[in-house]
C-alpha positions as CSV (number, residue, x, y, z in Angstrom):
1,M,-12.4,17.4,-27.7
2,K,-11.1,15.5,-25.3
3,K,-8.0,14.4,-25.1
4,S,-7.1,10.9,-25.9
5,I,-4.9,8.0,-23.5
6,L,-2.5,8.1,-26.4
7,N,-1.9,12.2,-26.3
8,Q,-1.8,12.4,-22.6
9,L,0.5,9.9,-22.2
10,G,2.4,11.6,-24.8
11,E,2.1,14.4,-23.1
12,I,3.6,12.4,-19.8
13,V,6.7,11.5,-21.8
14,N,7.7,15.1,-23.1
15,N,7.4,16.9,-19.7
16,N,10.5,16.0,-18.2
17,L,8.7,14.4,-15.6
18,V,10.4,12.5,-13.3
19,S,8.3,9.6,-11.1
20,F,9.1,8.8,-7.8
21,H,5.9,6.2,-7.8
22,V,5.3,2.8,-9.5
23,P,5.9,0.8,-12.0
24,G,9.8,0.8,-11.4
25,H,11.4,1.1,-14.5
26,K,10.8,4.5,-14.0
27,L,9.2,5.4,-17.3
28,G,11.6,3.6,-19.4
29,K,14.6,5.2,-17.9
30,I,16.4,2.3,-16.6
31,Y,15.9,0.3,-19.8
32,D,17.9,2.8,-21.5
33,R,20.6,2.4,-19.1
34,L,20.1,-1.4,-19.7
35,G,20.6,-1.6,-23.5
36,Y,17.5,-2.3,-24.2
37,S,16.3,0.4,-25.8
38,N,16.4,-1.1,-29.7
39,I,13.7,-3.7,-28.1
40,L,11.1,-1.5,-27.1
41,E,10.9,-0.1,-30.2
42,S,9.6,-3.2,-31.6
43,L,7.2,-3.8,-28.4
44,Y,3.7,-3.8,-31.3
45,K,5.8,-6.4,-33.6
46,M,6.7,-8.2,-30.7
47,D,2.8,-8.4,-29.2
48,T,2.0,-12.1,-30.3
49,T,0.3,-15.1,-29.3
50,E,0.7,-19.0,-28.5
51,I,2.2,-20.0,-32.0
52,L,4.9,-22.1,-32.8
53,G,8.0,-21.4,-31.0
54,T,6.5,-19.2,-28.0
55,D,5.5,-21.5,-25.2
56,N,1.8,-21.4,-23.2
57,L,2.1,-19.7,-20.3
58,H,-0.5,-22.3,-18.7
59,S,1.0,-25.3,-20.2
60,P,4.4,-24.2,-20.3
61,E,7.3,-26.7,-21.9
62,G,9.9,-24.0,-23.5
63,I,10.8,-20.7,-23.5
64,I,8.6,-20.2,-20.1
65,K,9.1,-23.1,-18.8
66,E,13.1,-21.9,-18.7
67,S,12.1,-18.7,-17.6
68,Q,10.0,-19.7,-15.1
69,E,12.6,-22.1,-13.7
70,R,15.4,-19.1,-13.6
71,A,13.3,-16.9,-12.1
72,A,12.8,-19.7,-8.9
73,R,16.5,-20.0,-8.5
74,V,17.3,-16.4,-8.5
75,F,14.5,-16.2,-5.8
76,N,15.8,-19.3,-4.3
77,S,12.0,-20.8,-4.4
78,K,10.6,-24.3,-5.3
79,N,8.6,-23.4,-8.0
80,T,7.5,-19.6,-9.8
81,Y,4.9,-18.8,-11.6
82,Y,4.8,-15.6,-14.1
83,L,1.8,-13.4,-13.4
84,V,0.6,-11.0,-15.8
85,N,-2.7,-9.9,-14.2
86,G,-0.8,-8.8,-11.8
87,S,-0.5,-10.0,-8.0
88,T,-4.3,-9.7,-7.9
89,C,-4.5,-12.7,-9.9
90,G,-1.5,-14.6,-7.7
91,I,-3.0,-13.8,-4.3
92,Q,-6.6,-15.1,-5.6
93,A,-5.2,-18.7,-6.8
94,A,-3.1,-18.5,-3.2
95,I,-6.2,-18.3,-1.1
96,M,-8.6,-20.5,-3.3
97,S,-5.8,-22.8,-3.3
98,V,-5.4,-23.2,0.8
99,C,-9.8,-22.5,1.5
100,N,-12.6,-24.0,0.3
101,P,-16.0,-22.3,0.5
102,K,-17.4,-21.5,4.4
103,D,-13.8,-22.2,5.3
104,K,-11.8,-19.3,7.8
105,I,-8.7,-17.4,6.9
106,I,-6.6,-14.9,9.3
107,V,-5.8,-11.8,7.1
108,N,-4.8,-8.4,8.7
109,R,-7.1,-5.8,8.5
110,D,-5.1,-3.1,6.4
111,C,-4.9,-5.8,3.1
112,H,-5.4,-4.9,-0.3
113,Q,-8.9,-4.9,-1.4
114,S,-8.0,-7.8,-4.3
115,V,-7.7,-9.7,-0.6
116,I,-11.7,-9.3,0.3
117,N,-12.7,-9.6,-3.2
118,T,-11.0,-13.2,-3.4
119,L,-13.2,-13.8,0.0
120,I,-15.9,-12.8,-1.5
121,L,-15.4,-14.8,-4.8
122,G,-15.1,-18.0,-2.3
123,D,-17.5,-17.5,0.0
124,I,-14.2,-17.5,2.8
125,E,-14.6,-16.1,6.3
126,P,-12.0,-13.6,7.3
127,A,-10.8,-13.2,10.9
128,Y,-9.2,-9.8,11.2
129,I,-5.5,-9.1,12.6
130,Y,-6.4,-5.7,13.1
131,P,-2.8,-3.1,12.5
132,Q,-1.0,-0.4,14.5
133,I,-1.7,3.1,14.0
134,D,0.5,6.0,13.9
135,N,-0.5,8.7,16.7
136,K,0.7,11.4,14.9
137,T,0.9,10.7,11.2
138,N,-2.0,7.9,11.4
139,I,0.4,6.0,9.5
140,L,-0.6,2.2,9.1
141,M,2.9,0.5,11.2
142,G,1.6,-3.5,11.0
143,I,0.5,-5.9,13.6
144,K,2.2,-6.5,16.9
145,I,3.1,-10.2,17.5
146,E,0.8,-10.6,20.3
147,D,-2.2,-9.4,18.3
148,A,-1.0,-12.4,15.5
149,I,-0.5,-15.2,18.3
150,D,-3.9,-14.0,20.0
151,T,-6.1,-14.3,16.4
152,I,-4.3,-17.7,15.6
153,D,-4.9,-19.0,19.0
154,K,-8.8,-17.7,18.8
155,N,-9.2,-18.9,15.1
156,L,-7.5,-22.4,15.4
157,D,-10.1,-23.7,12.6
158,A,-8.6,-21.0,10.3
159,K,-6.9,-22.8,7.3
160,A,-4.1,-20.0,7.1
161,I,-2.9,-16.4,7.7
162,L,-2.4,-13.9,4.9
163,L,-0.6,-11.2,5.9
164,T,0.9,-8.2,4.1
165,Y,4.9,-8.2,4.5
166,P,5.8,-4.9,4.4
167,T,3.3,-3.0,4.7
168,Y,1.9,0.2,1.9
169,Y,5.0,2.0,3.8
170,G,7.3,-0.3,4.5
171,K,6.9,-1.0,8.0
172,V,8.4,-4.5,8.8
173,Y,7.6,-7.2,11.5
174,D,8.5,-10.2,12.9
175,L,7.5,-12.3,10.1
176,K,9.4,-15.2,11.4
177,T,7.9,-15.5,14.5
178,I,3.9,-15.5,13.3
179,C,5.3,-18.2,10.2
180,N,6.5,-20.4,12.9
181,Y,3.6,-20.2,14.9
182,A,1.1,-20.9,12.7
183,H,2.4,-23.6,11.4
184,S,2.7,-25.0,14.1
185,K,-0.9,-24.8,14.6
186,G,-1.6,-26.5,11.8
187,M,-2.1,-23.0,9.1
188,M,-0.5,-22.2,6.3
189,V,1.1,-18.8,5.5
190,I,0.5,-16.4,2.4
191,V,2.3,-13.6,2.0
192,D,1.1,-10.7,0.1
193,E,5.2,-9.1,-1.0
194,A,4.1,-6.6,-3.5
195,H,5.9,-4.0,-2.2
196,G,9.3,-5.9,-1.2
197,A,10.6,-7.6,-4.5
198,H,13.6,-5.8,-4.2
199,F,14.4,-6.8,-0.6
200,R,16.2,-10.3,-1.2
201,Y,19.2,-7.5,-3.5
202,S,20.8,-5.5,-1.0
203,S,21.2,-6.0,3.0
204,Y,20.2,-2.6,3.3
205,F,16.6,-3.4,2.6
206,P,14.1,-6.3,5.3
207,V,14.6,-10.2,5.1
208,P,12.3,-11.3,2.6
209,A,9.6,-13.7,2.7
210,E,11.1,-16.5,1.3
211,K,13.7,-16.5,3.6
212,L,11.2,-15.7,6.6
213,G,9.2,-19.0,6.4
214,A,6.4,-18.0,3.8
215,D,4.5,-21.0,1.9
216,V,3.6,-19.2,-0.6
217,V,5.0,-15.4,-1.7
218,I,3.3,-12.8,-4.0
219,Q,5.3,-10.0,-5.5
220,S,4.3,-7.1,-7.9
221,F,7.8,-6.6,-10.2
222,H,6.6,-4.1,-11.9
223,K,6.6,-2.2,-8.3
224,T,9.9,-1.5,-7.5
225,L,11.5,-4.0,-10.4
226,P,12.7,-2.8,-13.7
227,A,9.4,-4.5,-14.5
228,M,6.2,-3.4,-16.7
229,T,3.0,-2.7,-15.0
230,Q,0.6,-5.5,-14.5
231,T,4.0,-7.7,-14.0
232,A,4.3,-10.0,-10.8
233,V,5.2,-13.4,-9.6
234,L,3.9,-16.4,-7.4
235,H,6.3,-18.3,-5.6
236,L,5.8,-21.3,-3.8
237,C,8.5,-22.0,-1.2
238,S,7.0,-25.4,0.7
239,E,5.2,-28.6,0.2
240,R,2.7,-27.6,2.8
241,V,0.2,-25.7,-0.3
242,S,-0.6,-28.6,-3.3
243,E,1.4,-27.2,-6.9
244,K,-1.2,-28.9,-8.5
245,L,-4.0,-26.3,-7.1
246,I,-1.8,-23.5,-7.3
247,R,-1.9,-24.4,-11.1
248,R,-5.2,-25.1,-11.4
249,F,-6.5,-21.8,-9.9
250,L,-3.7,-20.2,-11.8
251,G,-5.6,-21.1,-15.2
252,I,-9.0,-20.0,-14.0
253,Y,-7.8,-16.8,-12.9
254,E,-5.1,-15.6,-15.0
255,T,-6.0,-14.4,-18.7
256,S,-6.3,-17.0,-21.1
257,S,-4.7,-14.8,-23.9
258,P,-1.2,-13.3,-21.9
259,S,0.6,-10.8,-22.9
260,Y,3.9,-11.9,-24.2
261,I,5.5,-8.4,-24.3
262,L,4.7,-8.9,-20.6
263,M,6.4,-11.8,-20.1
264,S,9.2,-10.8,-21.7
265,S,9.6,-7.7,-19.1
266,L,9.6,-10.5,-16.4
267,D,12.3,-12.6,-18.5
268,A,14.3,-9.5,-19.3
269,C,14.1,-8.3,-15.2
270,V,15.1,-11.8,-14.3
271,A,18.3,-11.9,-16.5
272,K,19.3,-8.3,-15.3
273,L,19.0,-9.6,-11.8
274,E,21.0,-12.9,-12.1
275,K,23.9,-11.1,-14.2
276,D,23.7,-7.8,-12.6
277,S,21.6,-7.3,-9.3
278,G,24.9,-6.0,-7.4
279,R,26.2,-3.7,-9.6
280,L,22.4,-1.9,-10.1
281,F,21.4,-2.2,-6.1
282,D,24.8,-0.6,-5.2
283,E,23.8,2.3,-6.9
284,F,20.4,2.1,-6.2
285,T,20.8,1.9,-2.4
286,E,24.0,4.6,-2.3
287,N,21.7,7.3,-4.2
288,L,18.8,6.5,-1.8
289,E,21.0,6.6,1.4
290,A,22.2,9.6,0.1
291,A,18.9,11.5,-0.6
292,R,17.7,10.6,2.6
293,R,20.4,12.1,4.7
294,Q,19.6,15.4,2.6
295,L,16.2,15.1,3.0
296,G,16.0,13.8,6.6
297,Q,17.9,17.9,7.3
298,R,14.3,19.4,6.4
299,R,12.7,21.3,9.8
300,Y,8.9,22.1,7.9
301,I,8.7,19.2,5.2
302,R,9.9,16.0,7.3
303,L,11.3,13.1,6.3
304,L,9.9,10.0,8.5
305,Q,13.7,8.6,9.5
306,T,14.3,5.1,10.9
307,P,15.3,4.8,14.7
308,E,19.0,4.5,13.1
309,E,18.5,7.4,11.4
310,T,17.5,9.4,14.3
311,G,19.5,7.8,17.4
312,E,16.7,6.8,18.8
313,E,16.6,2.8,20.5
314,K,14.5,0.5,18.5
315,D,11.5,-0.9,19.4
316,E,12.2,-3.7,22.4
317,Q,11.0,-6.7,20.0
318,G,12.6,-5.9,17.5
319,T,15.9,-6.9,16.0
320,T,18.0,-5.9,12.7
321,E,17.0,-9.2,11.3
322,I,13.0,-9.5,11.6
323,F,12.3,-5.8,12.5
324,D,13.1,-3.4,9.8
325,Y,12.2,-0.4,7.5
326,D,11.7,-0.2,3.9
327,R,14.0,3.1,3.4
328,S,13.1,2.9,0.1
329,K,9.9,4.6,0.7
330,L,10.4,8.1,1.2
331,I,7.2,9.6,3.6
332,L,7.2,13.2,3.8
333,S,5.3,15.0,6.3
334,T,3.8,17.9,6.3
335,L,2.5,18.5,9.8
336,H,4.9,20.7,10.7
337,S,4.3,23.4,7.5
338,S,1.5,25.8,6.0
339,L,0.9,23.2,3.5
340,N,-0.9,19.3,3.6
341,G,-0.4,16.4,1.8
342,P,-2.3,17.5,-1.7
343,E,-0.9,21.0,-1.9
344,L,2.9,19.5,-1.5
345,A,2.0,16.9,-3.9
346,G,0.6,19.9,-6.2
347,I,3.5,21.8,-5.9
348,L,5.6,19.3,-7.0
349,R,4.2,18.2,-9.7
350,R,3.5,21.9,-11.2
351,K,6.5,23.7,-10.1
352,Y,9.1,20.8,-10.6
353,H,7.2,18.0,-12.5
354,L,8.1,15.3,-10.0
355,E,5.0,12.6,-9.1
356,V,4.9,11.1,-5.9
357,E,3.2,7.8,-5.4
358,M,0.9,8.6,-2.7
359,T,-1.1,11.5,-1.1
360,T,-2.8,11.6,1.9
361,E,-4.0,14.5,4.0
362,N,-0.7,14.5,6.3
363,Y,1.8,13.5,4.2
364,V,3.2,12.5,0.3
365,L,5.1,9.1,-0.4
366,A,8.0,9.1,-2.8
367,L,8.5,5.7,-3.8
368,A,12.0,5.3,-4.5
369,A,13.4,1.8,-7.0
370,V,16.3,0.2,-9.0
371,G,15.1,2.4,-11.8
372,D,15.7,6.1,-10.2
373,T,18.4,8.0,-11.1
374,R,20.8,10.2,-9.1
375,E,19.5,12.9,-11.1
376,G,16.0,12.2,-10.3
377,F,16.8,11.9,-6.9
378,R,18.6,15.4,-6.7
379,R,15.4,17.0,-8.2
380,L,13.6,15.6,-5.1
381,C,16.1,17.0,-2.7
382,K,16.7,20.3,-4.5
383,A,12.9,20.8,-4.7
384,I,11.9,19.8,-1.0
385,E,14.8,22.2,0.2
386,E,13.2,25.2,-1.4
387,I,9.8,24.6,-0.6
388,D,11.0,24.2,3.1
389,R,13.1,27.3,2.6
390,Q,9.8,29.0,1.5
391,E,8.1,27.5,4.8
392,A,10.6,28.9,7.2
393,E,10.1,32.3,5.6
394,L,6.1,32.0,6.3
395,A,7.1,30.7,9.8
396,E,9.0,33.7,10.3
397,K,6.3,36.1,9.2
398,S,3.8,34.5,11.2
399,R,5.4,34.7,14.1
400,N,5.9,38.4,14.1
401,I,2.3,39.2,12.9
402,T,1.1,37.3,16.2
403,E,3.9,38.9,18.4
404,K,2.3,42.2,17.0
405,I,-0.7,41.4,18.1
406,A,-0.2,40.2,21.1
407,V,1.7,43.3,22.0
408,G,-1.1,46.0,21.2
409,N,-4.1,44.3,22.5
410,S,-3.6,43.4,26.3
411,D,-7.5,41.6,25.9
412,Y,-6.0,39.3,23.0
413,V,-6.4,35.8,23.9
414,P,-5.2,32.6,21.9
415,K,-8.2,30.8,20.6
416,V,-9.1,27.6,22.2
417,E,-11.0,24.5,19.7
418,R,-13.3,22.7,21.5
419,Q,-11.7,19.7,23.5
420,N,-12.3,16.1,21.4
421,C,-11.1,12.3,22.0
422,V,-7.7,11.6,21.4
423,K,-7.9,8.6,20.0
424,C,-11.4,8.6,17.8
425,N,-11.3,12.7,17.8
426,S,-14.9,12.3,18.4
427,E,-16.2,15.3,21.3
428,D,-19.4,12.6,22.2
429,C,-17.3,9.6,22.7
430,E,-18.4,8.0,25.2
431,S,-15.2,5.4,25.8
432,C,-12.5,7.4,26.6
433,D,-11.3,10.4,29.4
434,K,-8.1,11.5,27.3
435,K,-8.9,15.0,25.5
436,D,-7.2,16.4,22.9
437,T,-8.0,20.2,20.7
438,R,-8.4,19.0,17.4
439,S,-11.4,20.2,15.7
440,D,-15.5,19.9,16.5
441,G,-17.1,16.9,17.5
442,L,-20.4,15.1,16.4
443,R,-23.6,17.2,18.1
444,N,-25.8,13.8,18.0
445,K,-25.5,11.2,21.0
446,K,-27.0,8.8,18.6
447,Y,-24.1,8.0,16.7
448,A,-21.3,9.1,19.5
449,C,-18.3,8.1,17.9
450,K,-16.8,4.9,20.0
451,C,-12.7,4.4,19.9
452,G,-11.9,0.8,18.6
453,H,-12.4,-1.0,15.4
454,M,-15.5,-1.0,13.1
455,K,-17.9,-4.2,14.2
456,Q,-18.2,-6.7,11.2
457,L,-22.2,-6.8,12.0
458,M,-22.9,-9.2,8.8
459,S,-20.8,-11.2,6.3
460,I,-19.7,-9.0,3.6
461,S,-21.3,-11.7,0.8
462,R,-24.4,-11.1,2.5
463,A,-23.7,-7.6,3.3
464,M,-23.5,-6.8,-0.7
465,D,-26.4,-9.5,-1.5
466,A,-28.8,-8.0,0.9
467,P,-31.3,-4.5,-0.2
468,S,-29.8,-1.3,0.1
469,Q,-30.2,2.2,0.3
470,L,-28.5,5.3,-0.4
471,C,-28.2,7.6,3.0
472,L,-26.7,10.8,3.3
473,L,-22.8,10.5,4.8
474,E,-23.8,12.5,7.5
475,E,-26.8,10.4,8.6
476,S,-25.1,7.6,8.1
477,A,-23.7,6.3,11.6
478,G,-25.0,3.6,13.0
479,K,-25.7,1.9,9.6
480,I,-24.3,-1.2,8.1
481,A,-22.3,-0.4,4.7
482,A,-23.4,-2.3,2.6
483,E,-20.4,-1.5,-1.0
484,F,-16.6,-0.9,-0.1
485,V,-14.6,2.9,0.5
486,Y,-11.6,3.1,-0.2
487,L,-8.4,5.4,-0.6
488,Y,-6.3,4.5,-3.8
489,P,-3.7,4.5,-4.4
490,P,-3.3,1.9,-2.2
491,G,-6.2,0.9,-2.3
492,I,-6.7,-0.8,1.3
493,P,-10.5,-0.6,2.4
494,I,-11.6,1.9,4.8
495,I,-14.7,0.6,5.4
496,V,-15.5,-3.2,4.3
497,P,-20.0,-4.6,3.3
498,G,-21.0,-5.7,6.9
499,E,-18.8,-2.9,8.8
500,Q,-20.9,-0.8,11.2
501,I,-20.0,2.9,9.9
502,T,-18.6,5.0,12.6
503,G,-18.9,8.6,13.4
504,L,-15.1,8.6,12.8
505,F,-15.4,7.2,9.4
506,T,-17.9,9.7,8.0
507,R,-15.8,12.6,10.0
508,N,-12.8,11.2,8.4
509,V,-14.3,11.1,4.6
510,R,-15.2,14.0,4.8
511,R,-12.6,15.5,5.6
512,Y,-10.4,13.3,2.6
513,M,-12.6,14.7,0.7
514,E,-12.5,18.1,1.5
515,Q,-8.5,18.2,1.1
516,G,-9.4,16.5,-2.6
517,L,-8.1,12.9,-1.6
518,N,-8.7,10.2,-4.1
519,L,-11.6,8.7,-2.1
520,H,-13.8,5.8,-4.4
521,G,-16.9,4.1,-3.1
522,L,-19.1,7.0,-2.4
523,C,-22.3,7.6,-4.3
524,G,-24.0,11.0,-5.8
525,E,-22.8,14.0,-7.9
526,N,-21.0,15.1,-5.0
527,N,-20.1,11.8,-3.2
528,E,-22.4,12.9,-0.3
529,T,-24.2,9.9,0.3
530,I,-23.3,5.9,1.2
531,S,-24.8,3.0,0.0
532,V,-26.4,0.9,3.5
533,V,-27.9,-2.4,4.2
534,K,-31.9,-1.8,4.3
535,E,-33.0,-1.8,8.2
536,Q,-35.1,-4.1,7.6
537,A,-32.2,-6.6,6.3
538,E,-30.6,-6.3,9.5
539,V,-31.2,-9.0,11.5
């Protein structure tokens, strides 16, 4: 018999697991430290509805109104609204408050899937700003200022610009300059700050969006603060966006039966931050900094460090105030080891009872939050130290074997792989001259992988509504995607309906599947097919 949800959760509780993933209360450990244990024992009894004295989220006049007003004071916003459907309903309400059907909005292409879904619901046209990508790690680095300004100038009919700040990987860019420029062109600025709710509580972290000119900011409390899963807030920070419309659309997109358990979690979180954020974050940043120093010493499982940590010069456009890194994102690279990301995550889970936030082919992301303890950081550092030591031993053995082969066989010649494009990793790329030595390339010239961004050949809604068919992944290059495909987490679409499938996309997807990454959107028993628009519908 299969396990029940309750039984599986019980195993997690009893497994002595250390969580380096969301939610930020870290399996409730911080609630014990904050003195909320007795309250937690009564959760089921607290699961109530709108009765006398409990107020109403959609028309607050009592305790909910007072709690939201306190949150607005704590976060220095014009108004703050509690979200119990996660940041998703806040993003939906914000976009629909500033855009009408057929309007245009500028968004970063690496936005969360909830942004794209809202554009589909509202029949809103996106204009994309494409992010920078680190060539060594494939990590999304955020957007360039010049790219943002150029996109604004080319889309002056856009009603607003929506940006993800920080990126899922903790990268922060010059949001203040973008806000000022967008406002000068009559555009409103919405910021998805789901991963930055903790910024304002320590100078150790970047400057929060509400201080940099954003009109609406959406934050997921449950990601980095001690609040339950699905809790978030929407901060209205200026007069540019209609308070009336925000309330209207929150009433549409947020559940009509809001959980009082979740609202109490938001209330308790705000109260604790107002009273004791200094002590909590001093302790957290001290433990985090100590962990980063230890992890930064490893040779094979390498922590991706900031320029300040490595002694390198900062980006010439960056300043301490407007260009920074969220150092609570512990990105551990496997590029210099014998492991890949899924293998490292598996070892951490099985041997050390450590669960990371995200796994990809070349690294794992361990998300630290105020709920983490000194003991949890110690366990992570010790685990990485042991794995790194094992990798050092393996590397030494490999060197000895290689030397013996080379000495014993005068005809020994190292294998040279086929030369492929640096940018797109395709042997057949027609756009680039530079080559490197990565894996085999595509053989079919018809589907040669061109460098650059995937082209949006149809609107998202039209592609999803058009007649579609299933196509083998390897035969899909050149066709138009009819559905989303994305890795989860973080939920950023790697292809959007209406975009043209490239050889690079198919190669990446196949590689992700081989490595066991959590891929959504493909079809068939073995994810061997993808939904594409029928050719007669592509005009």
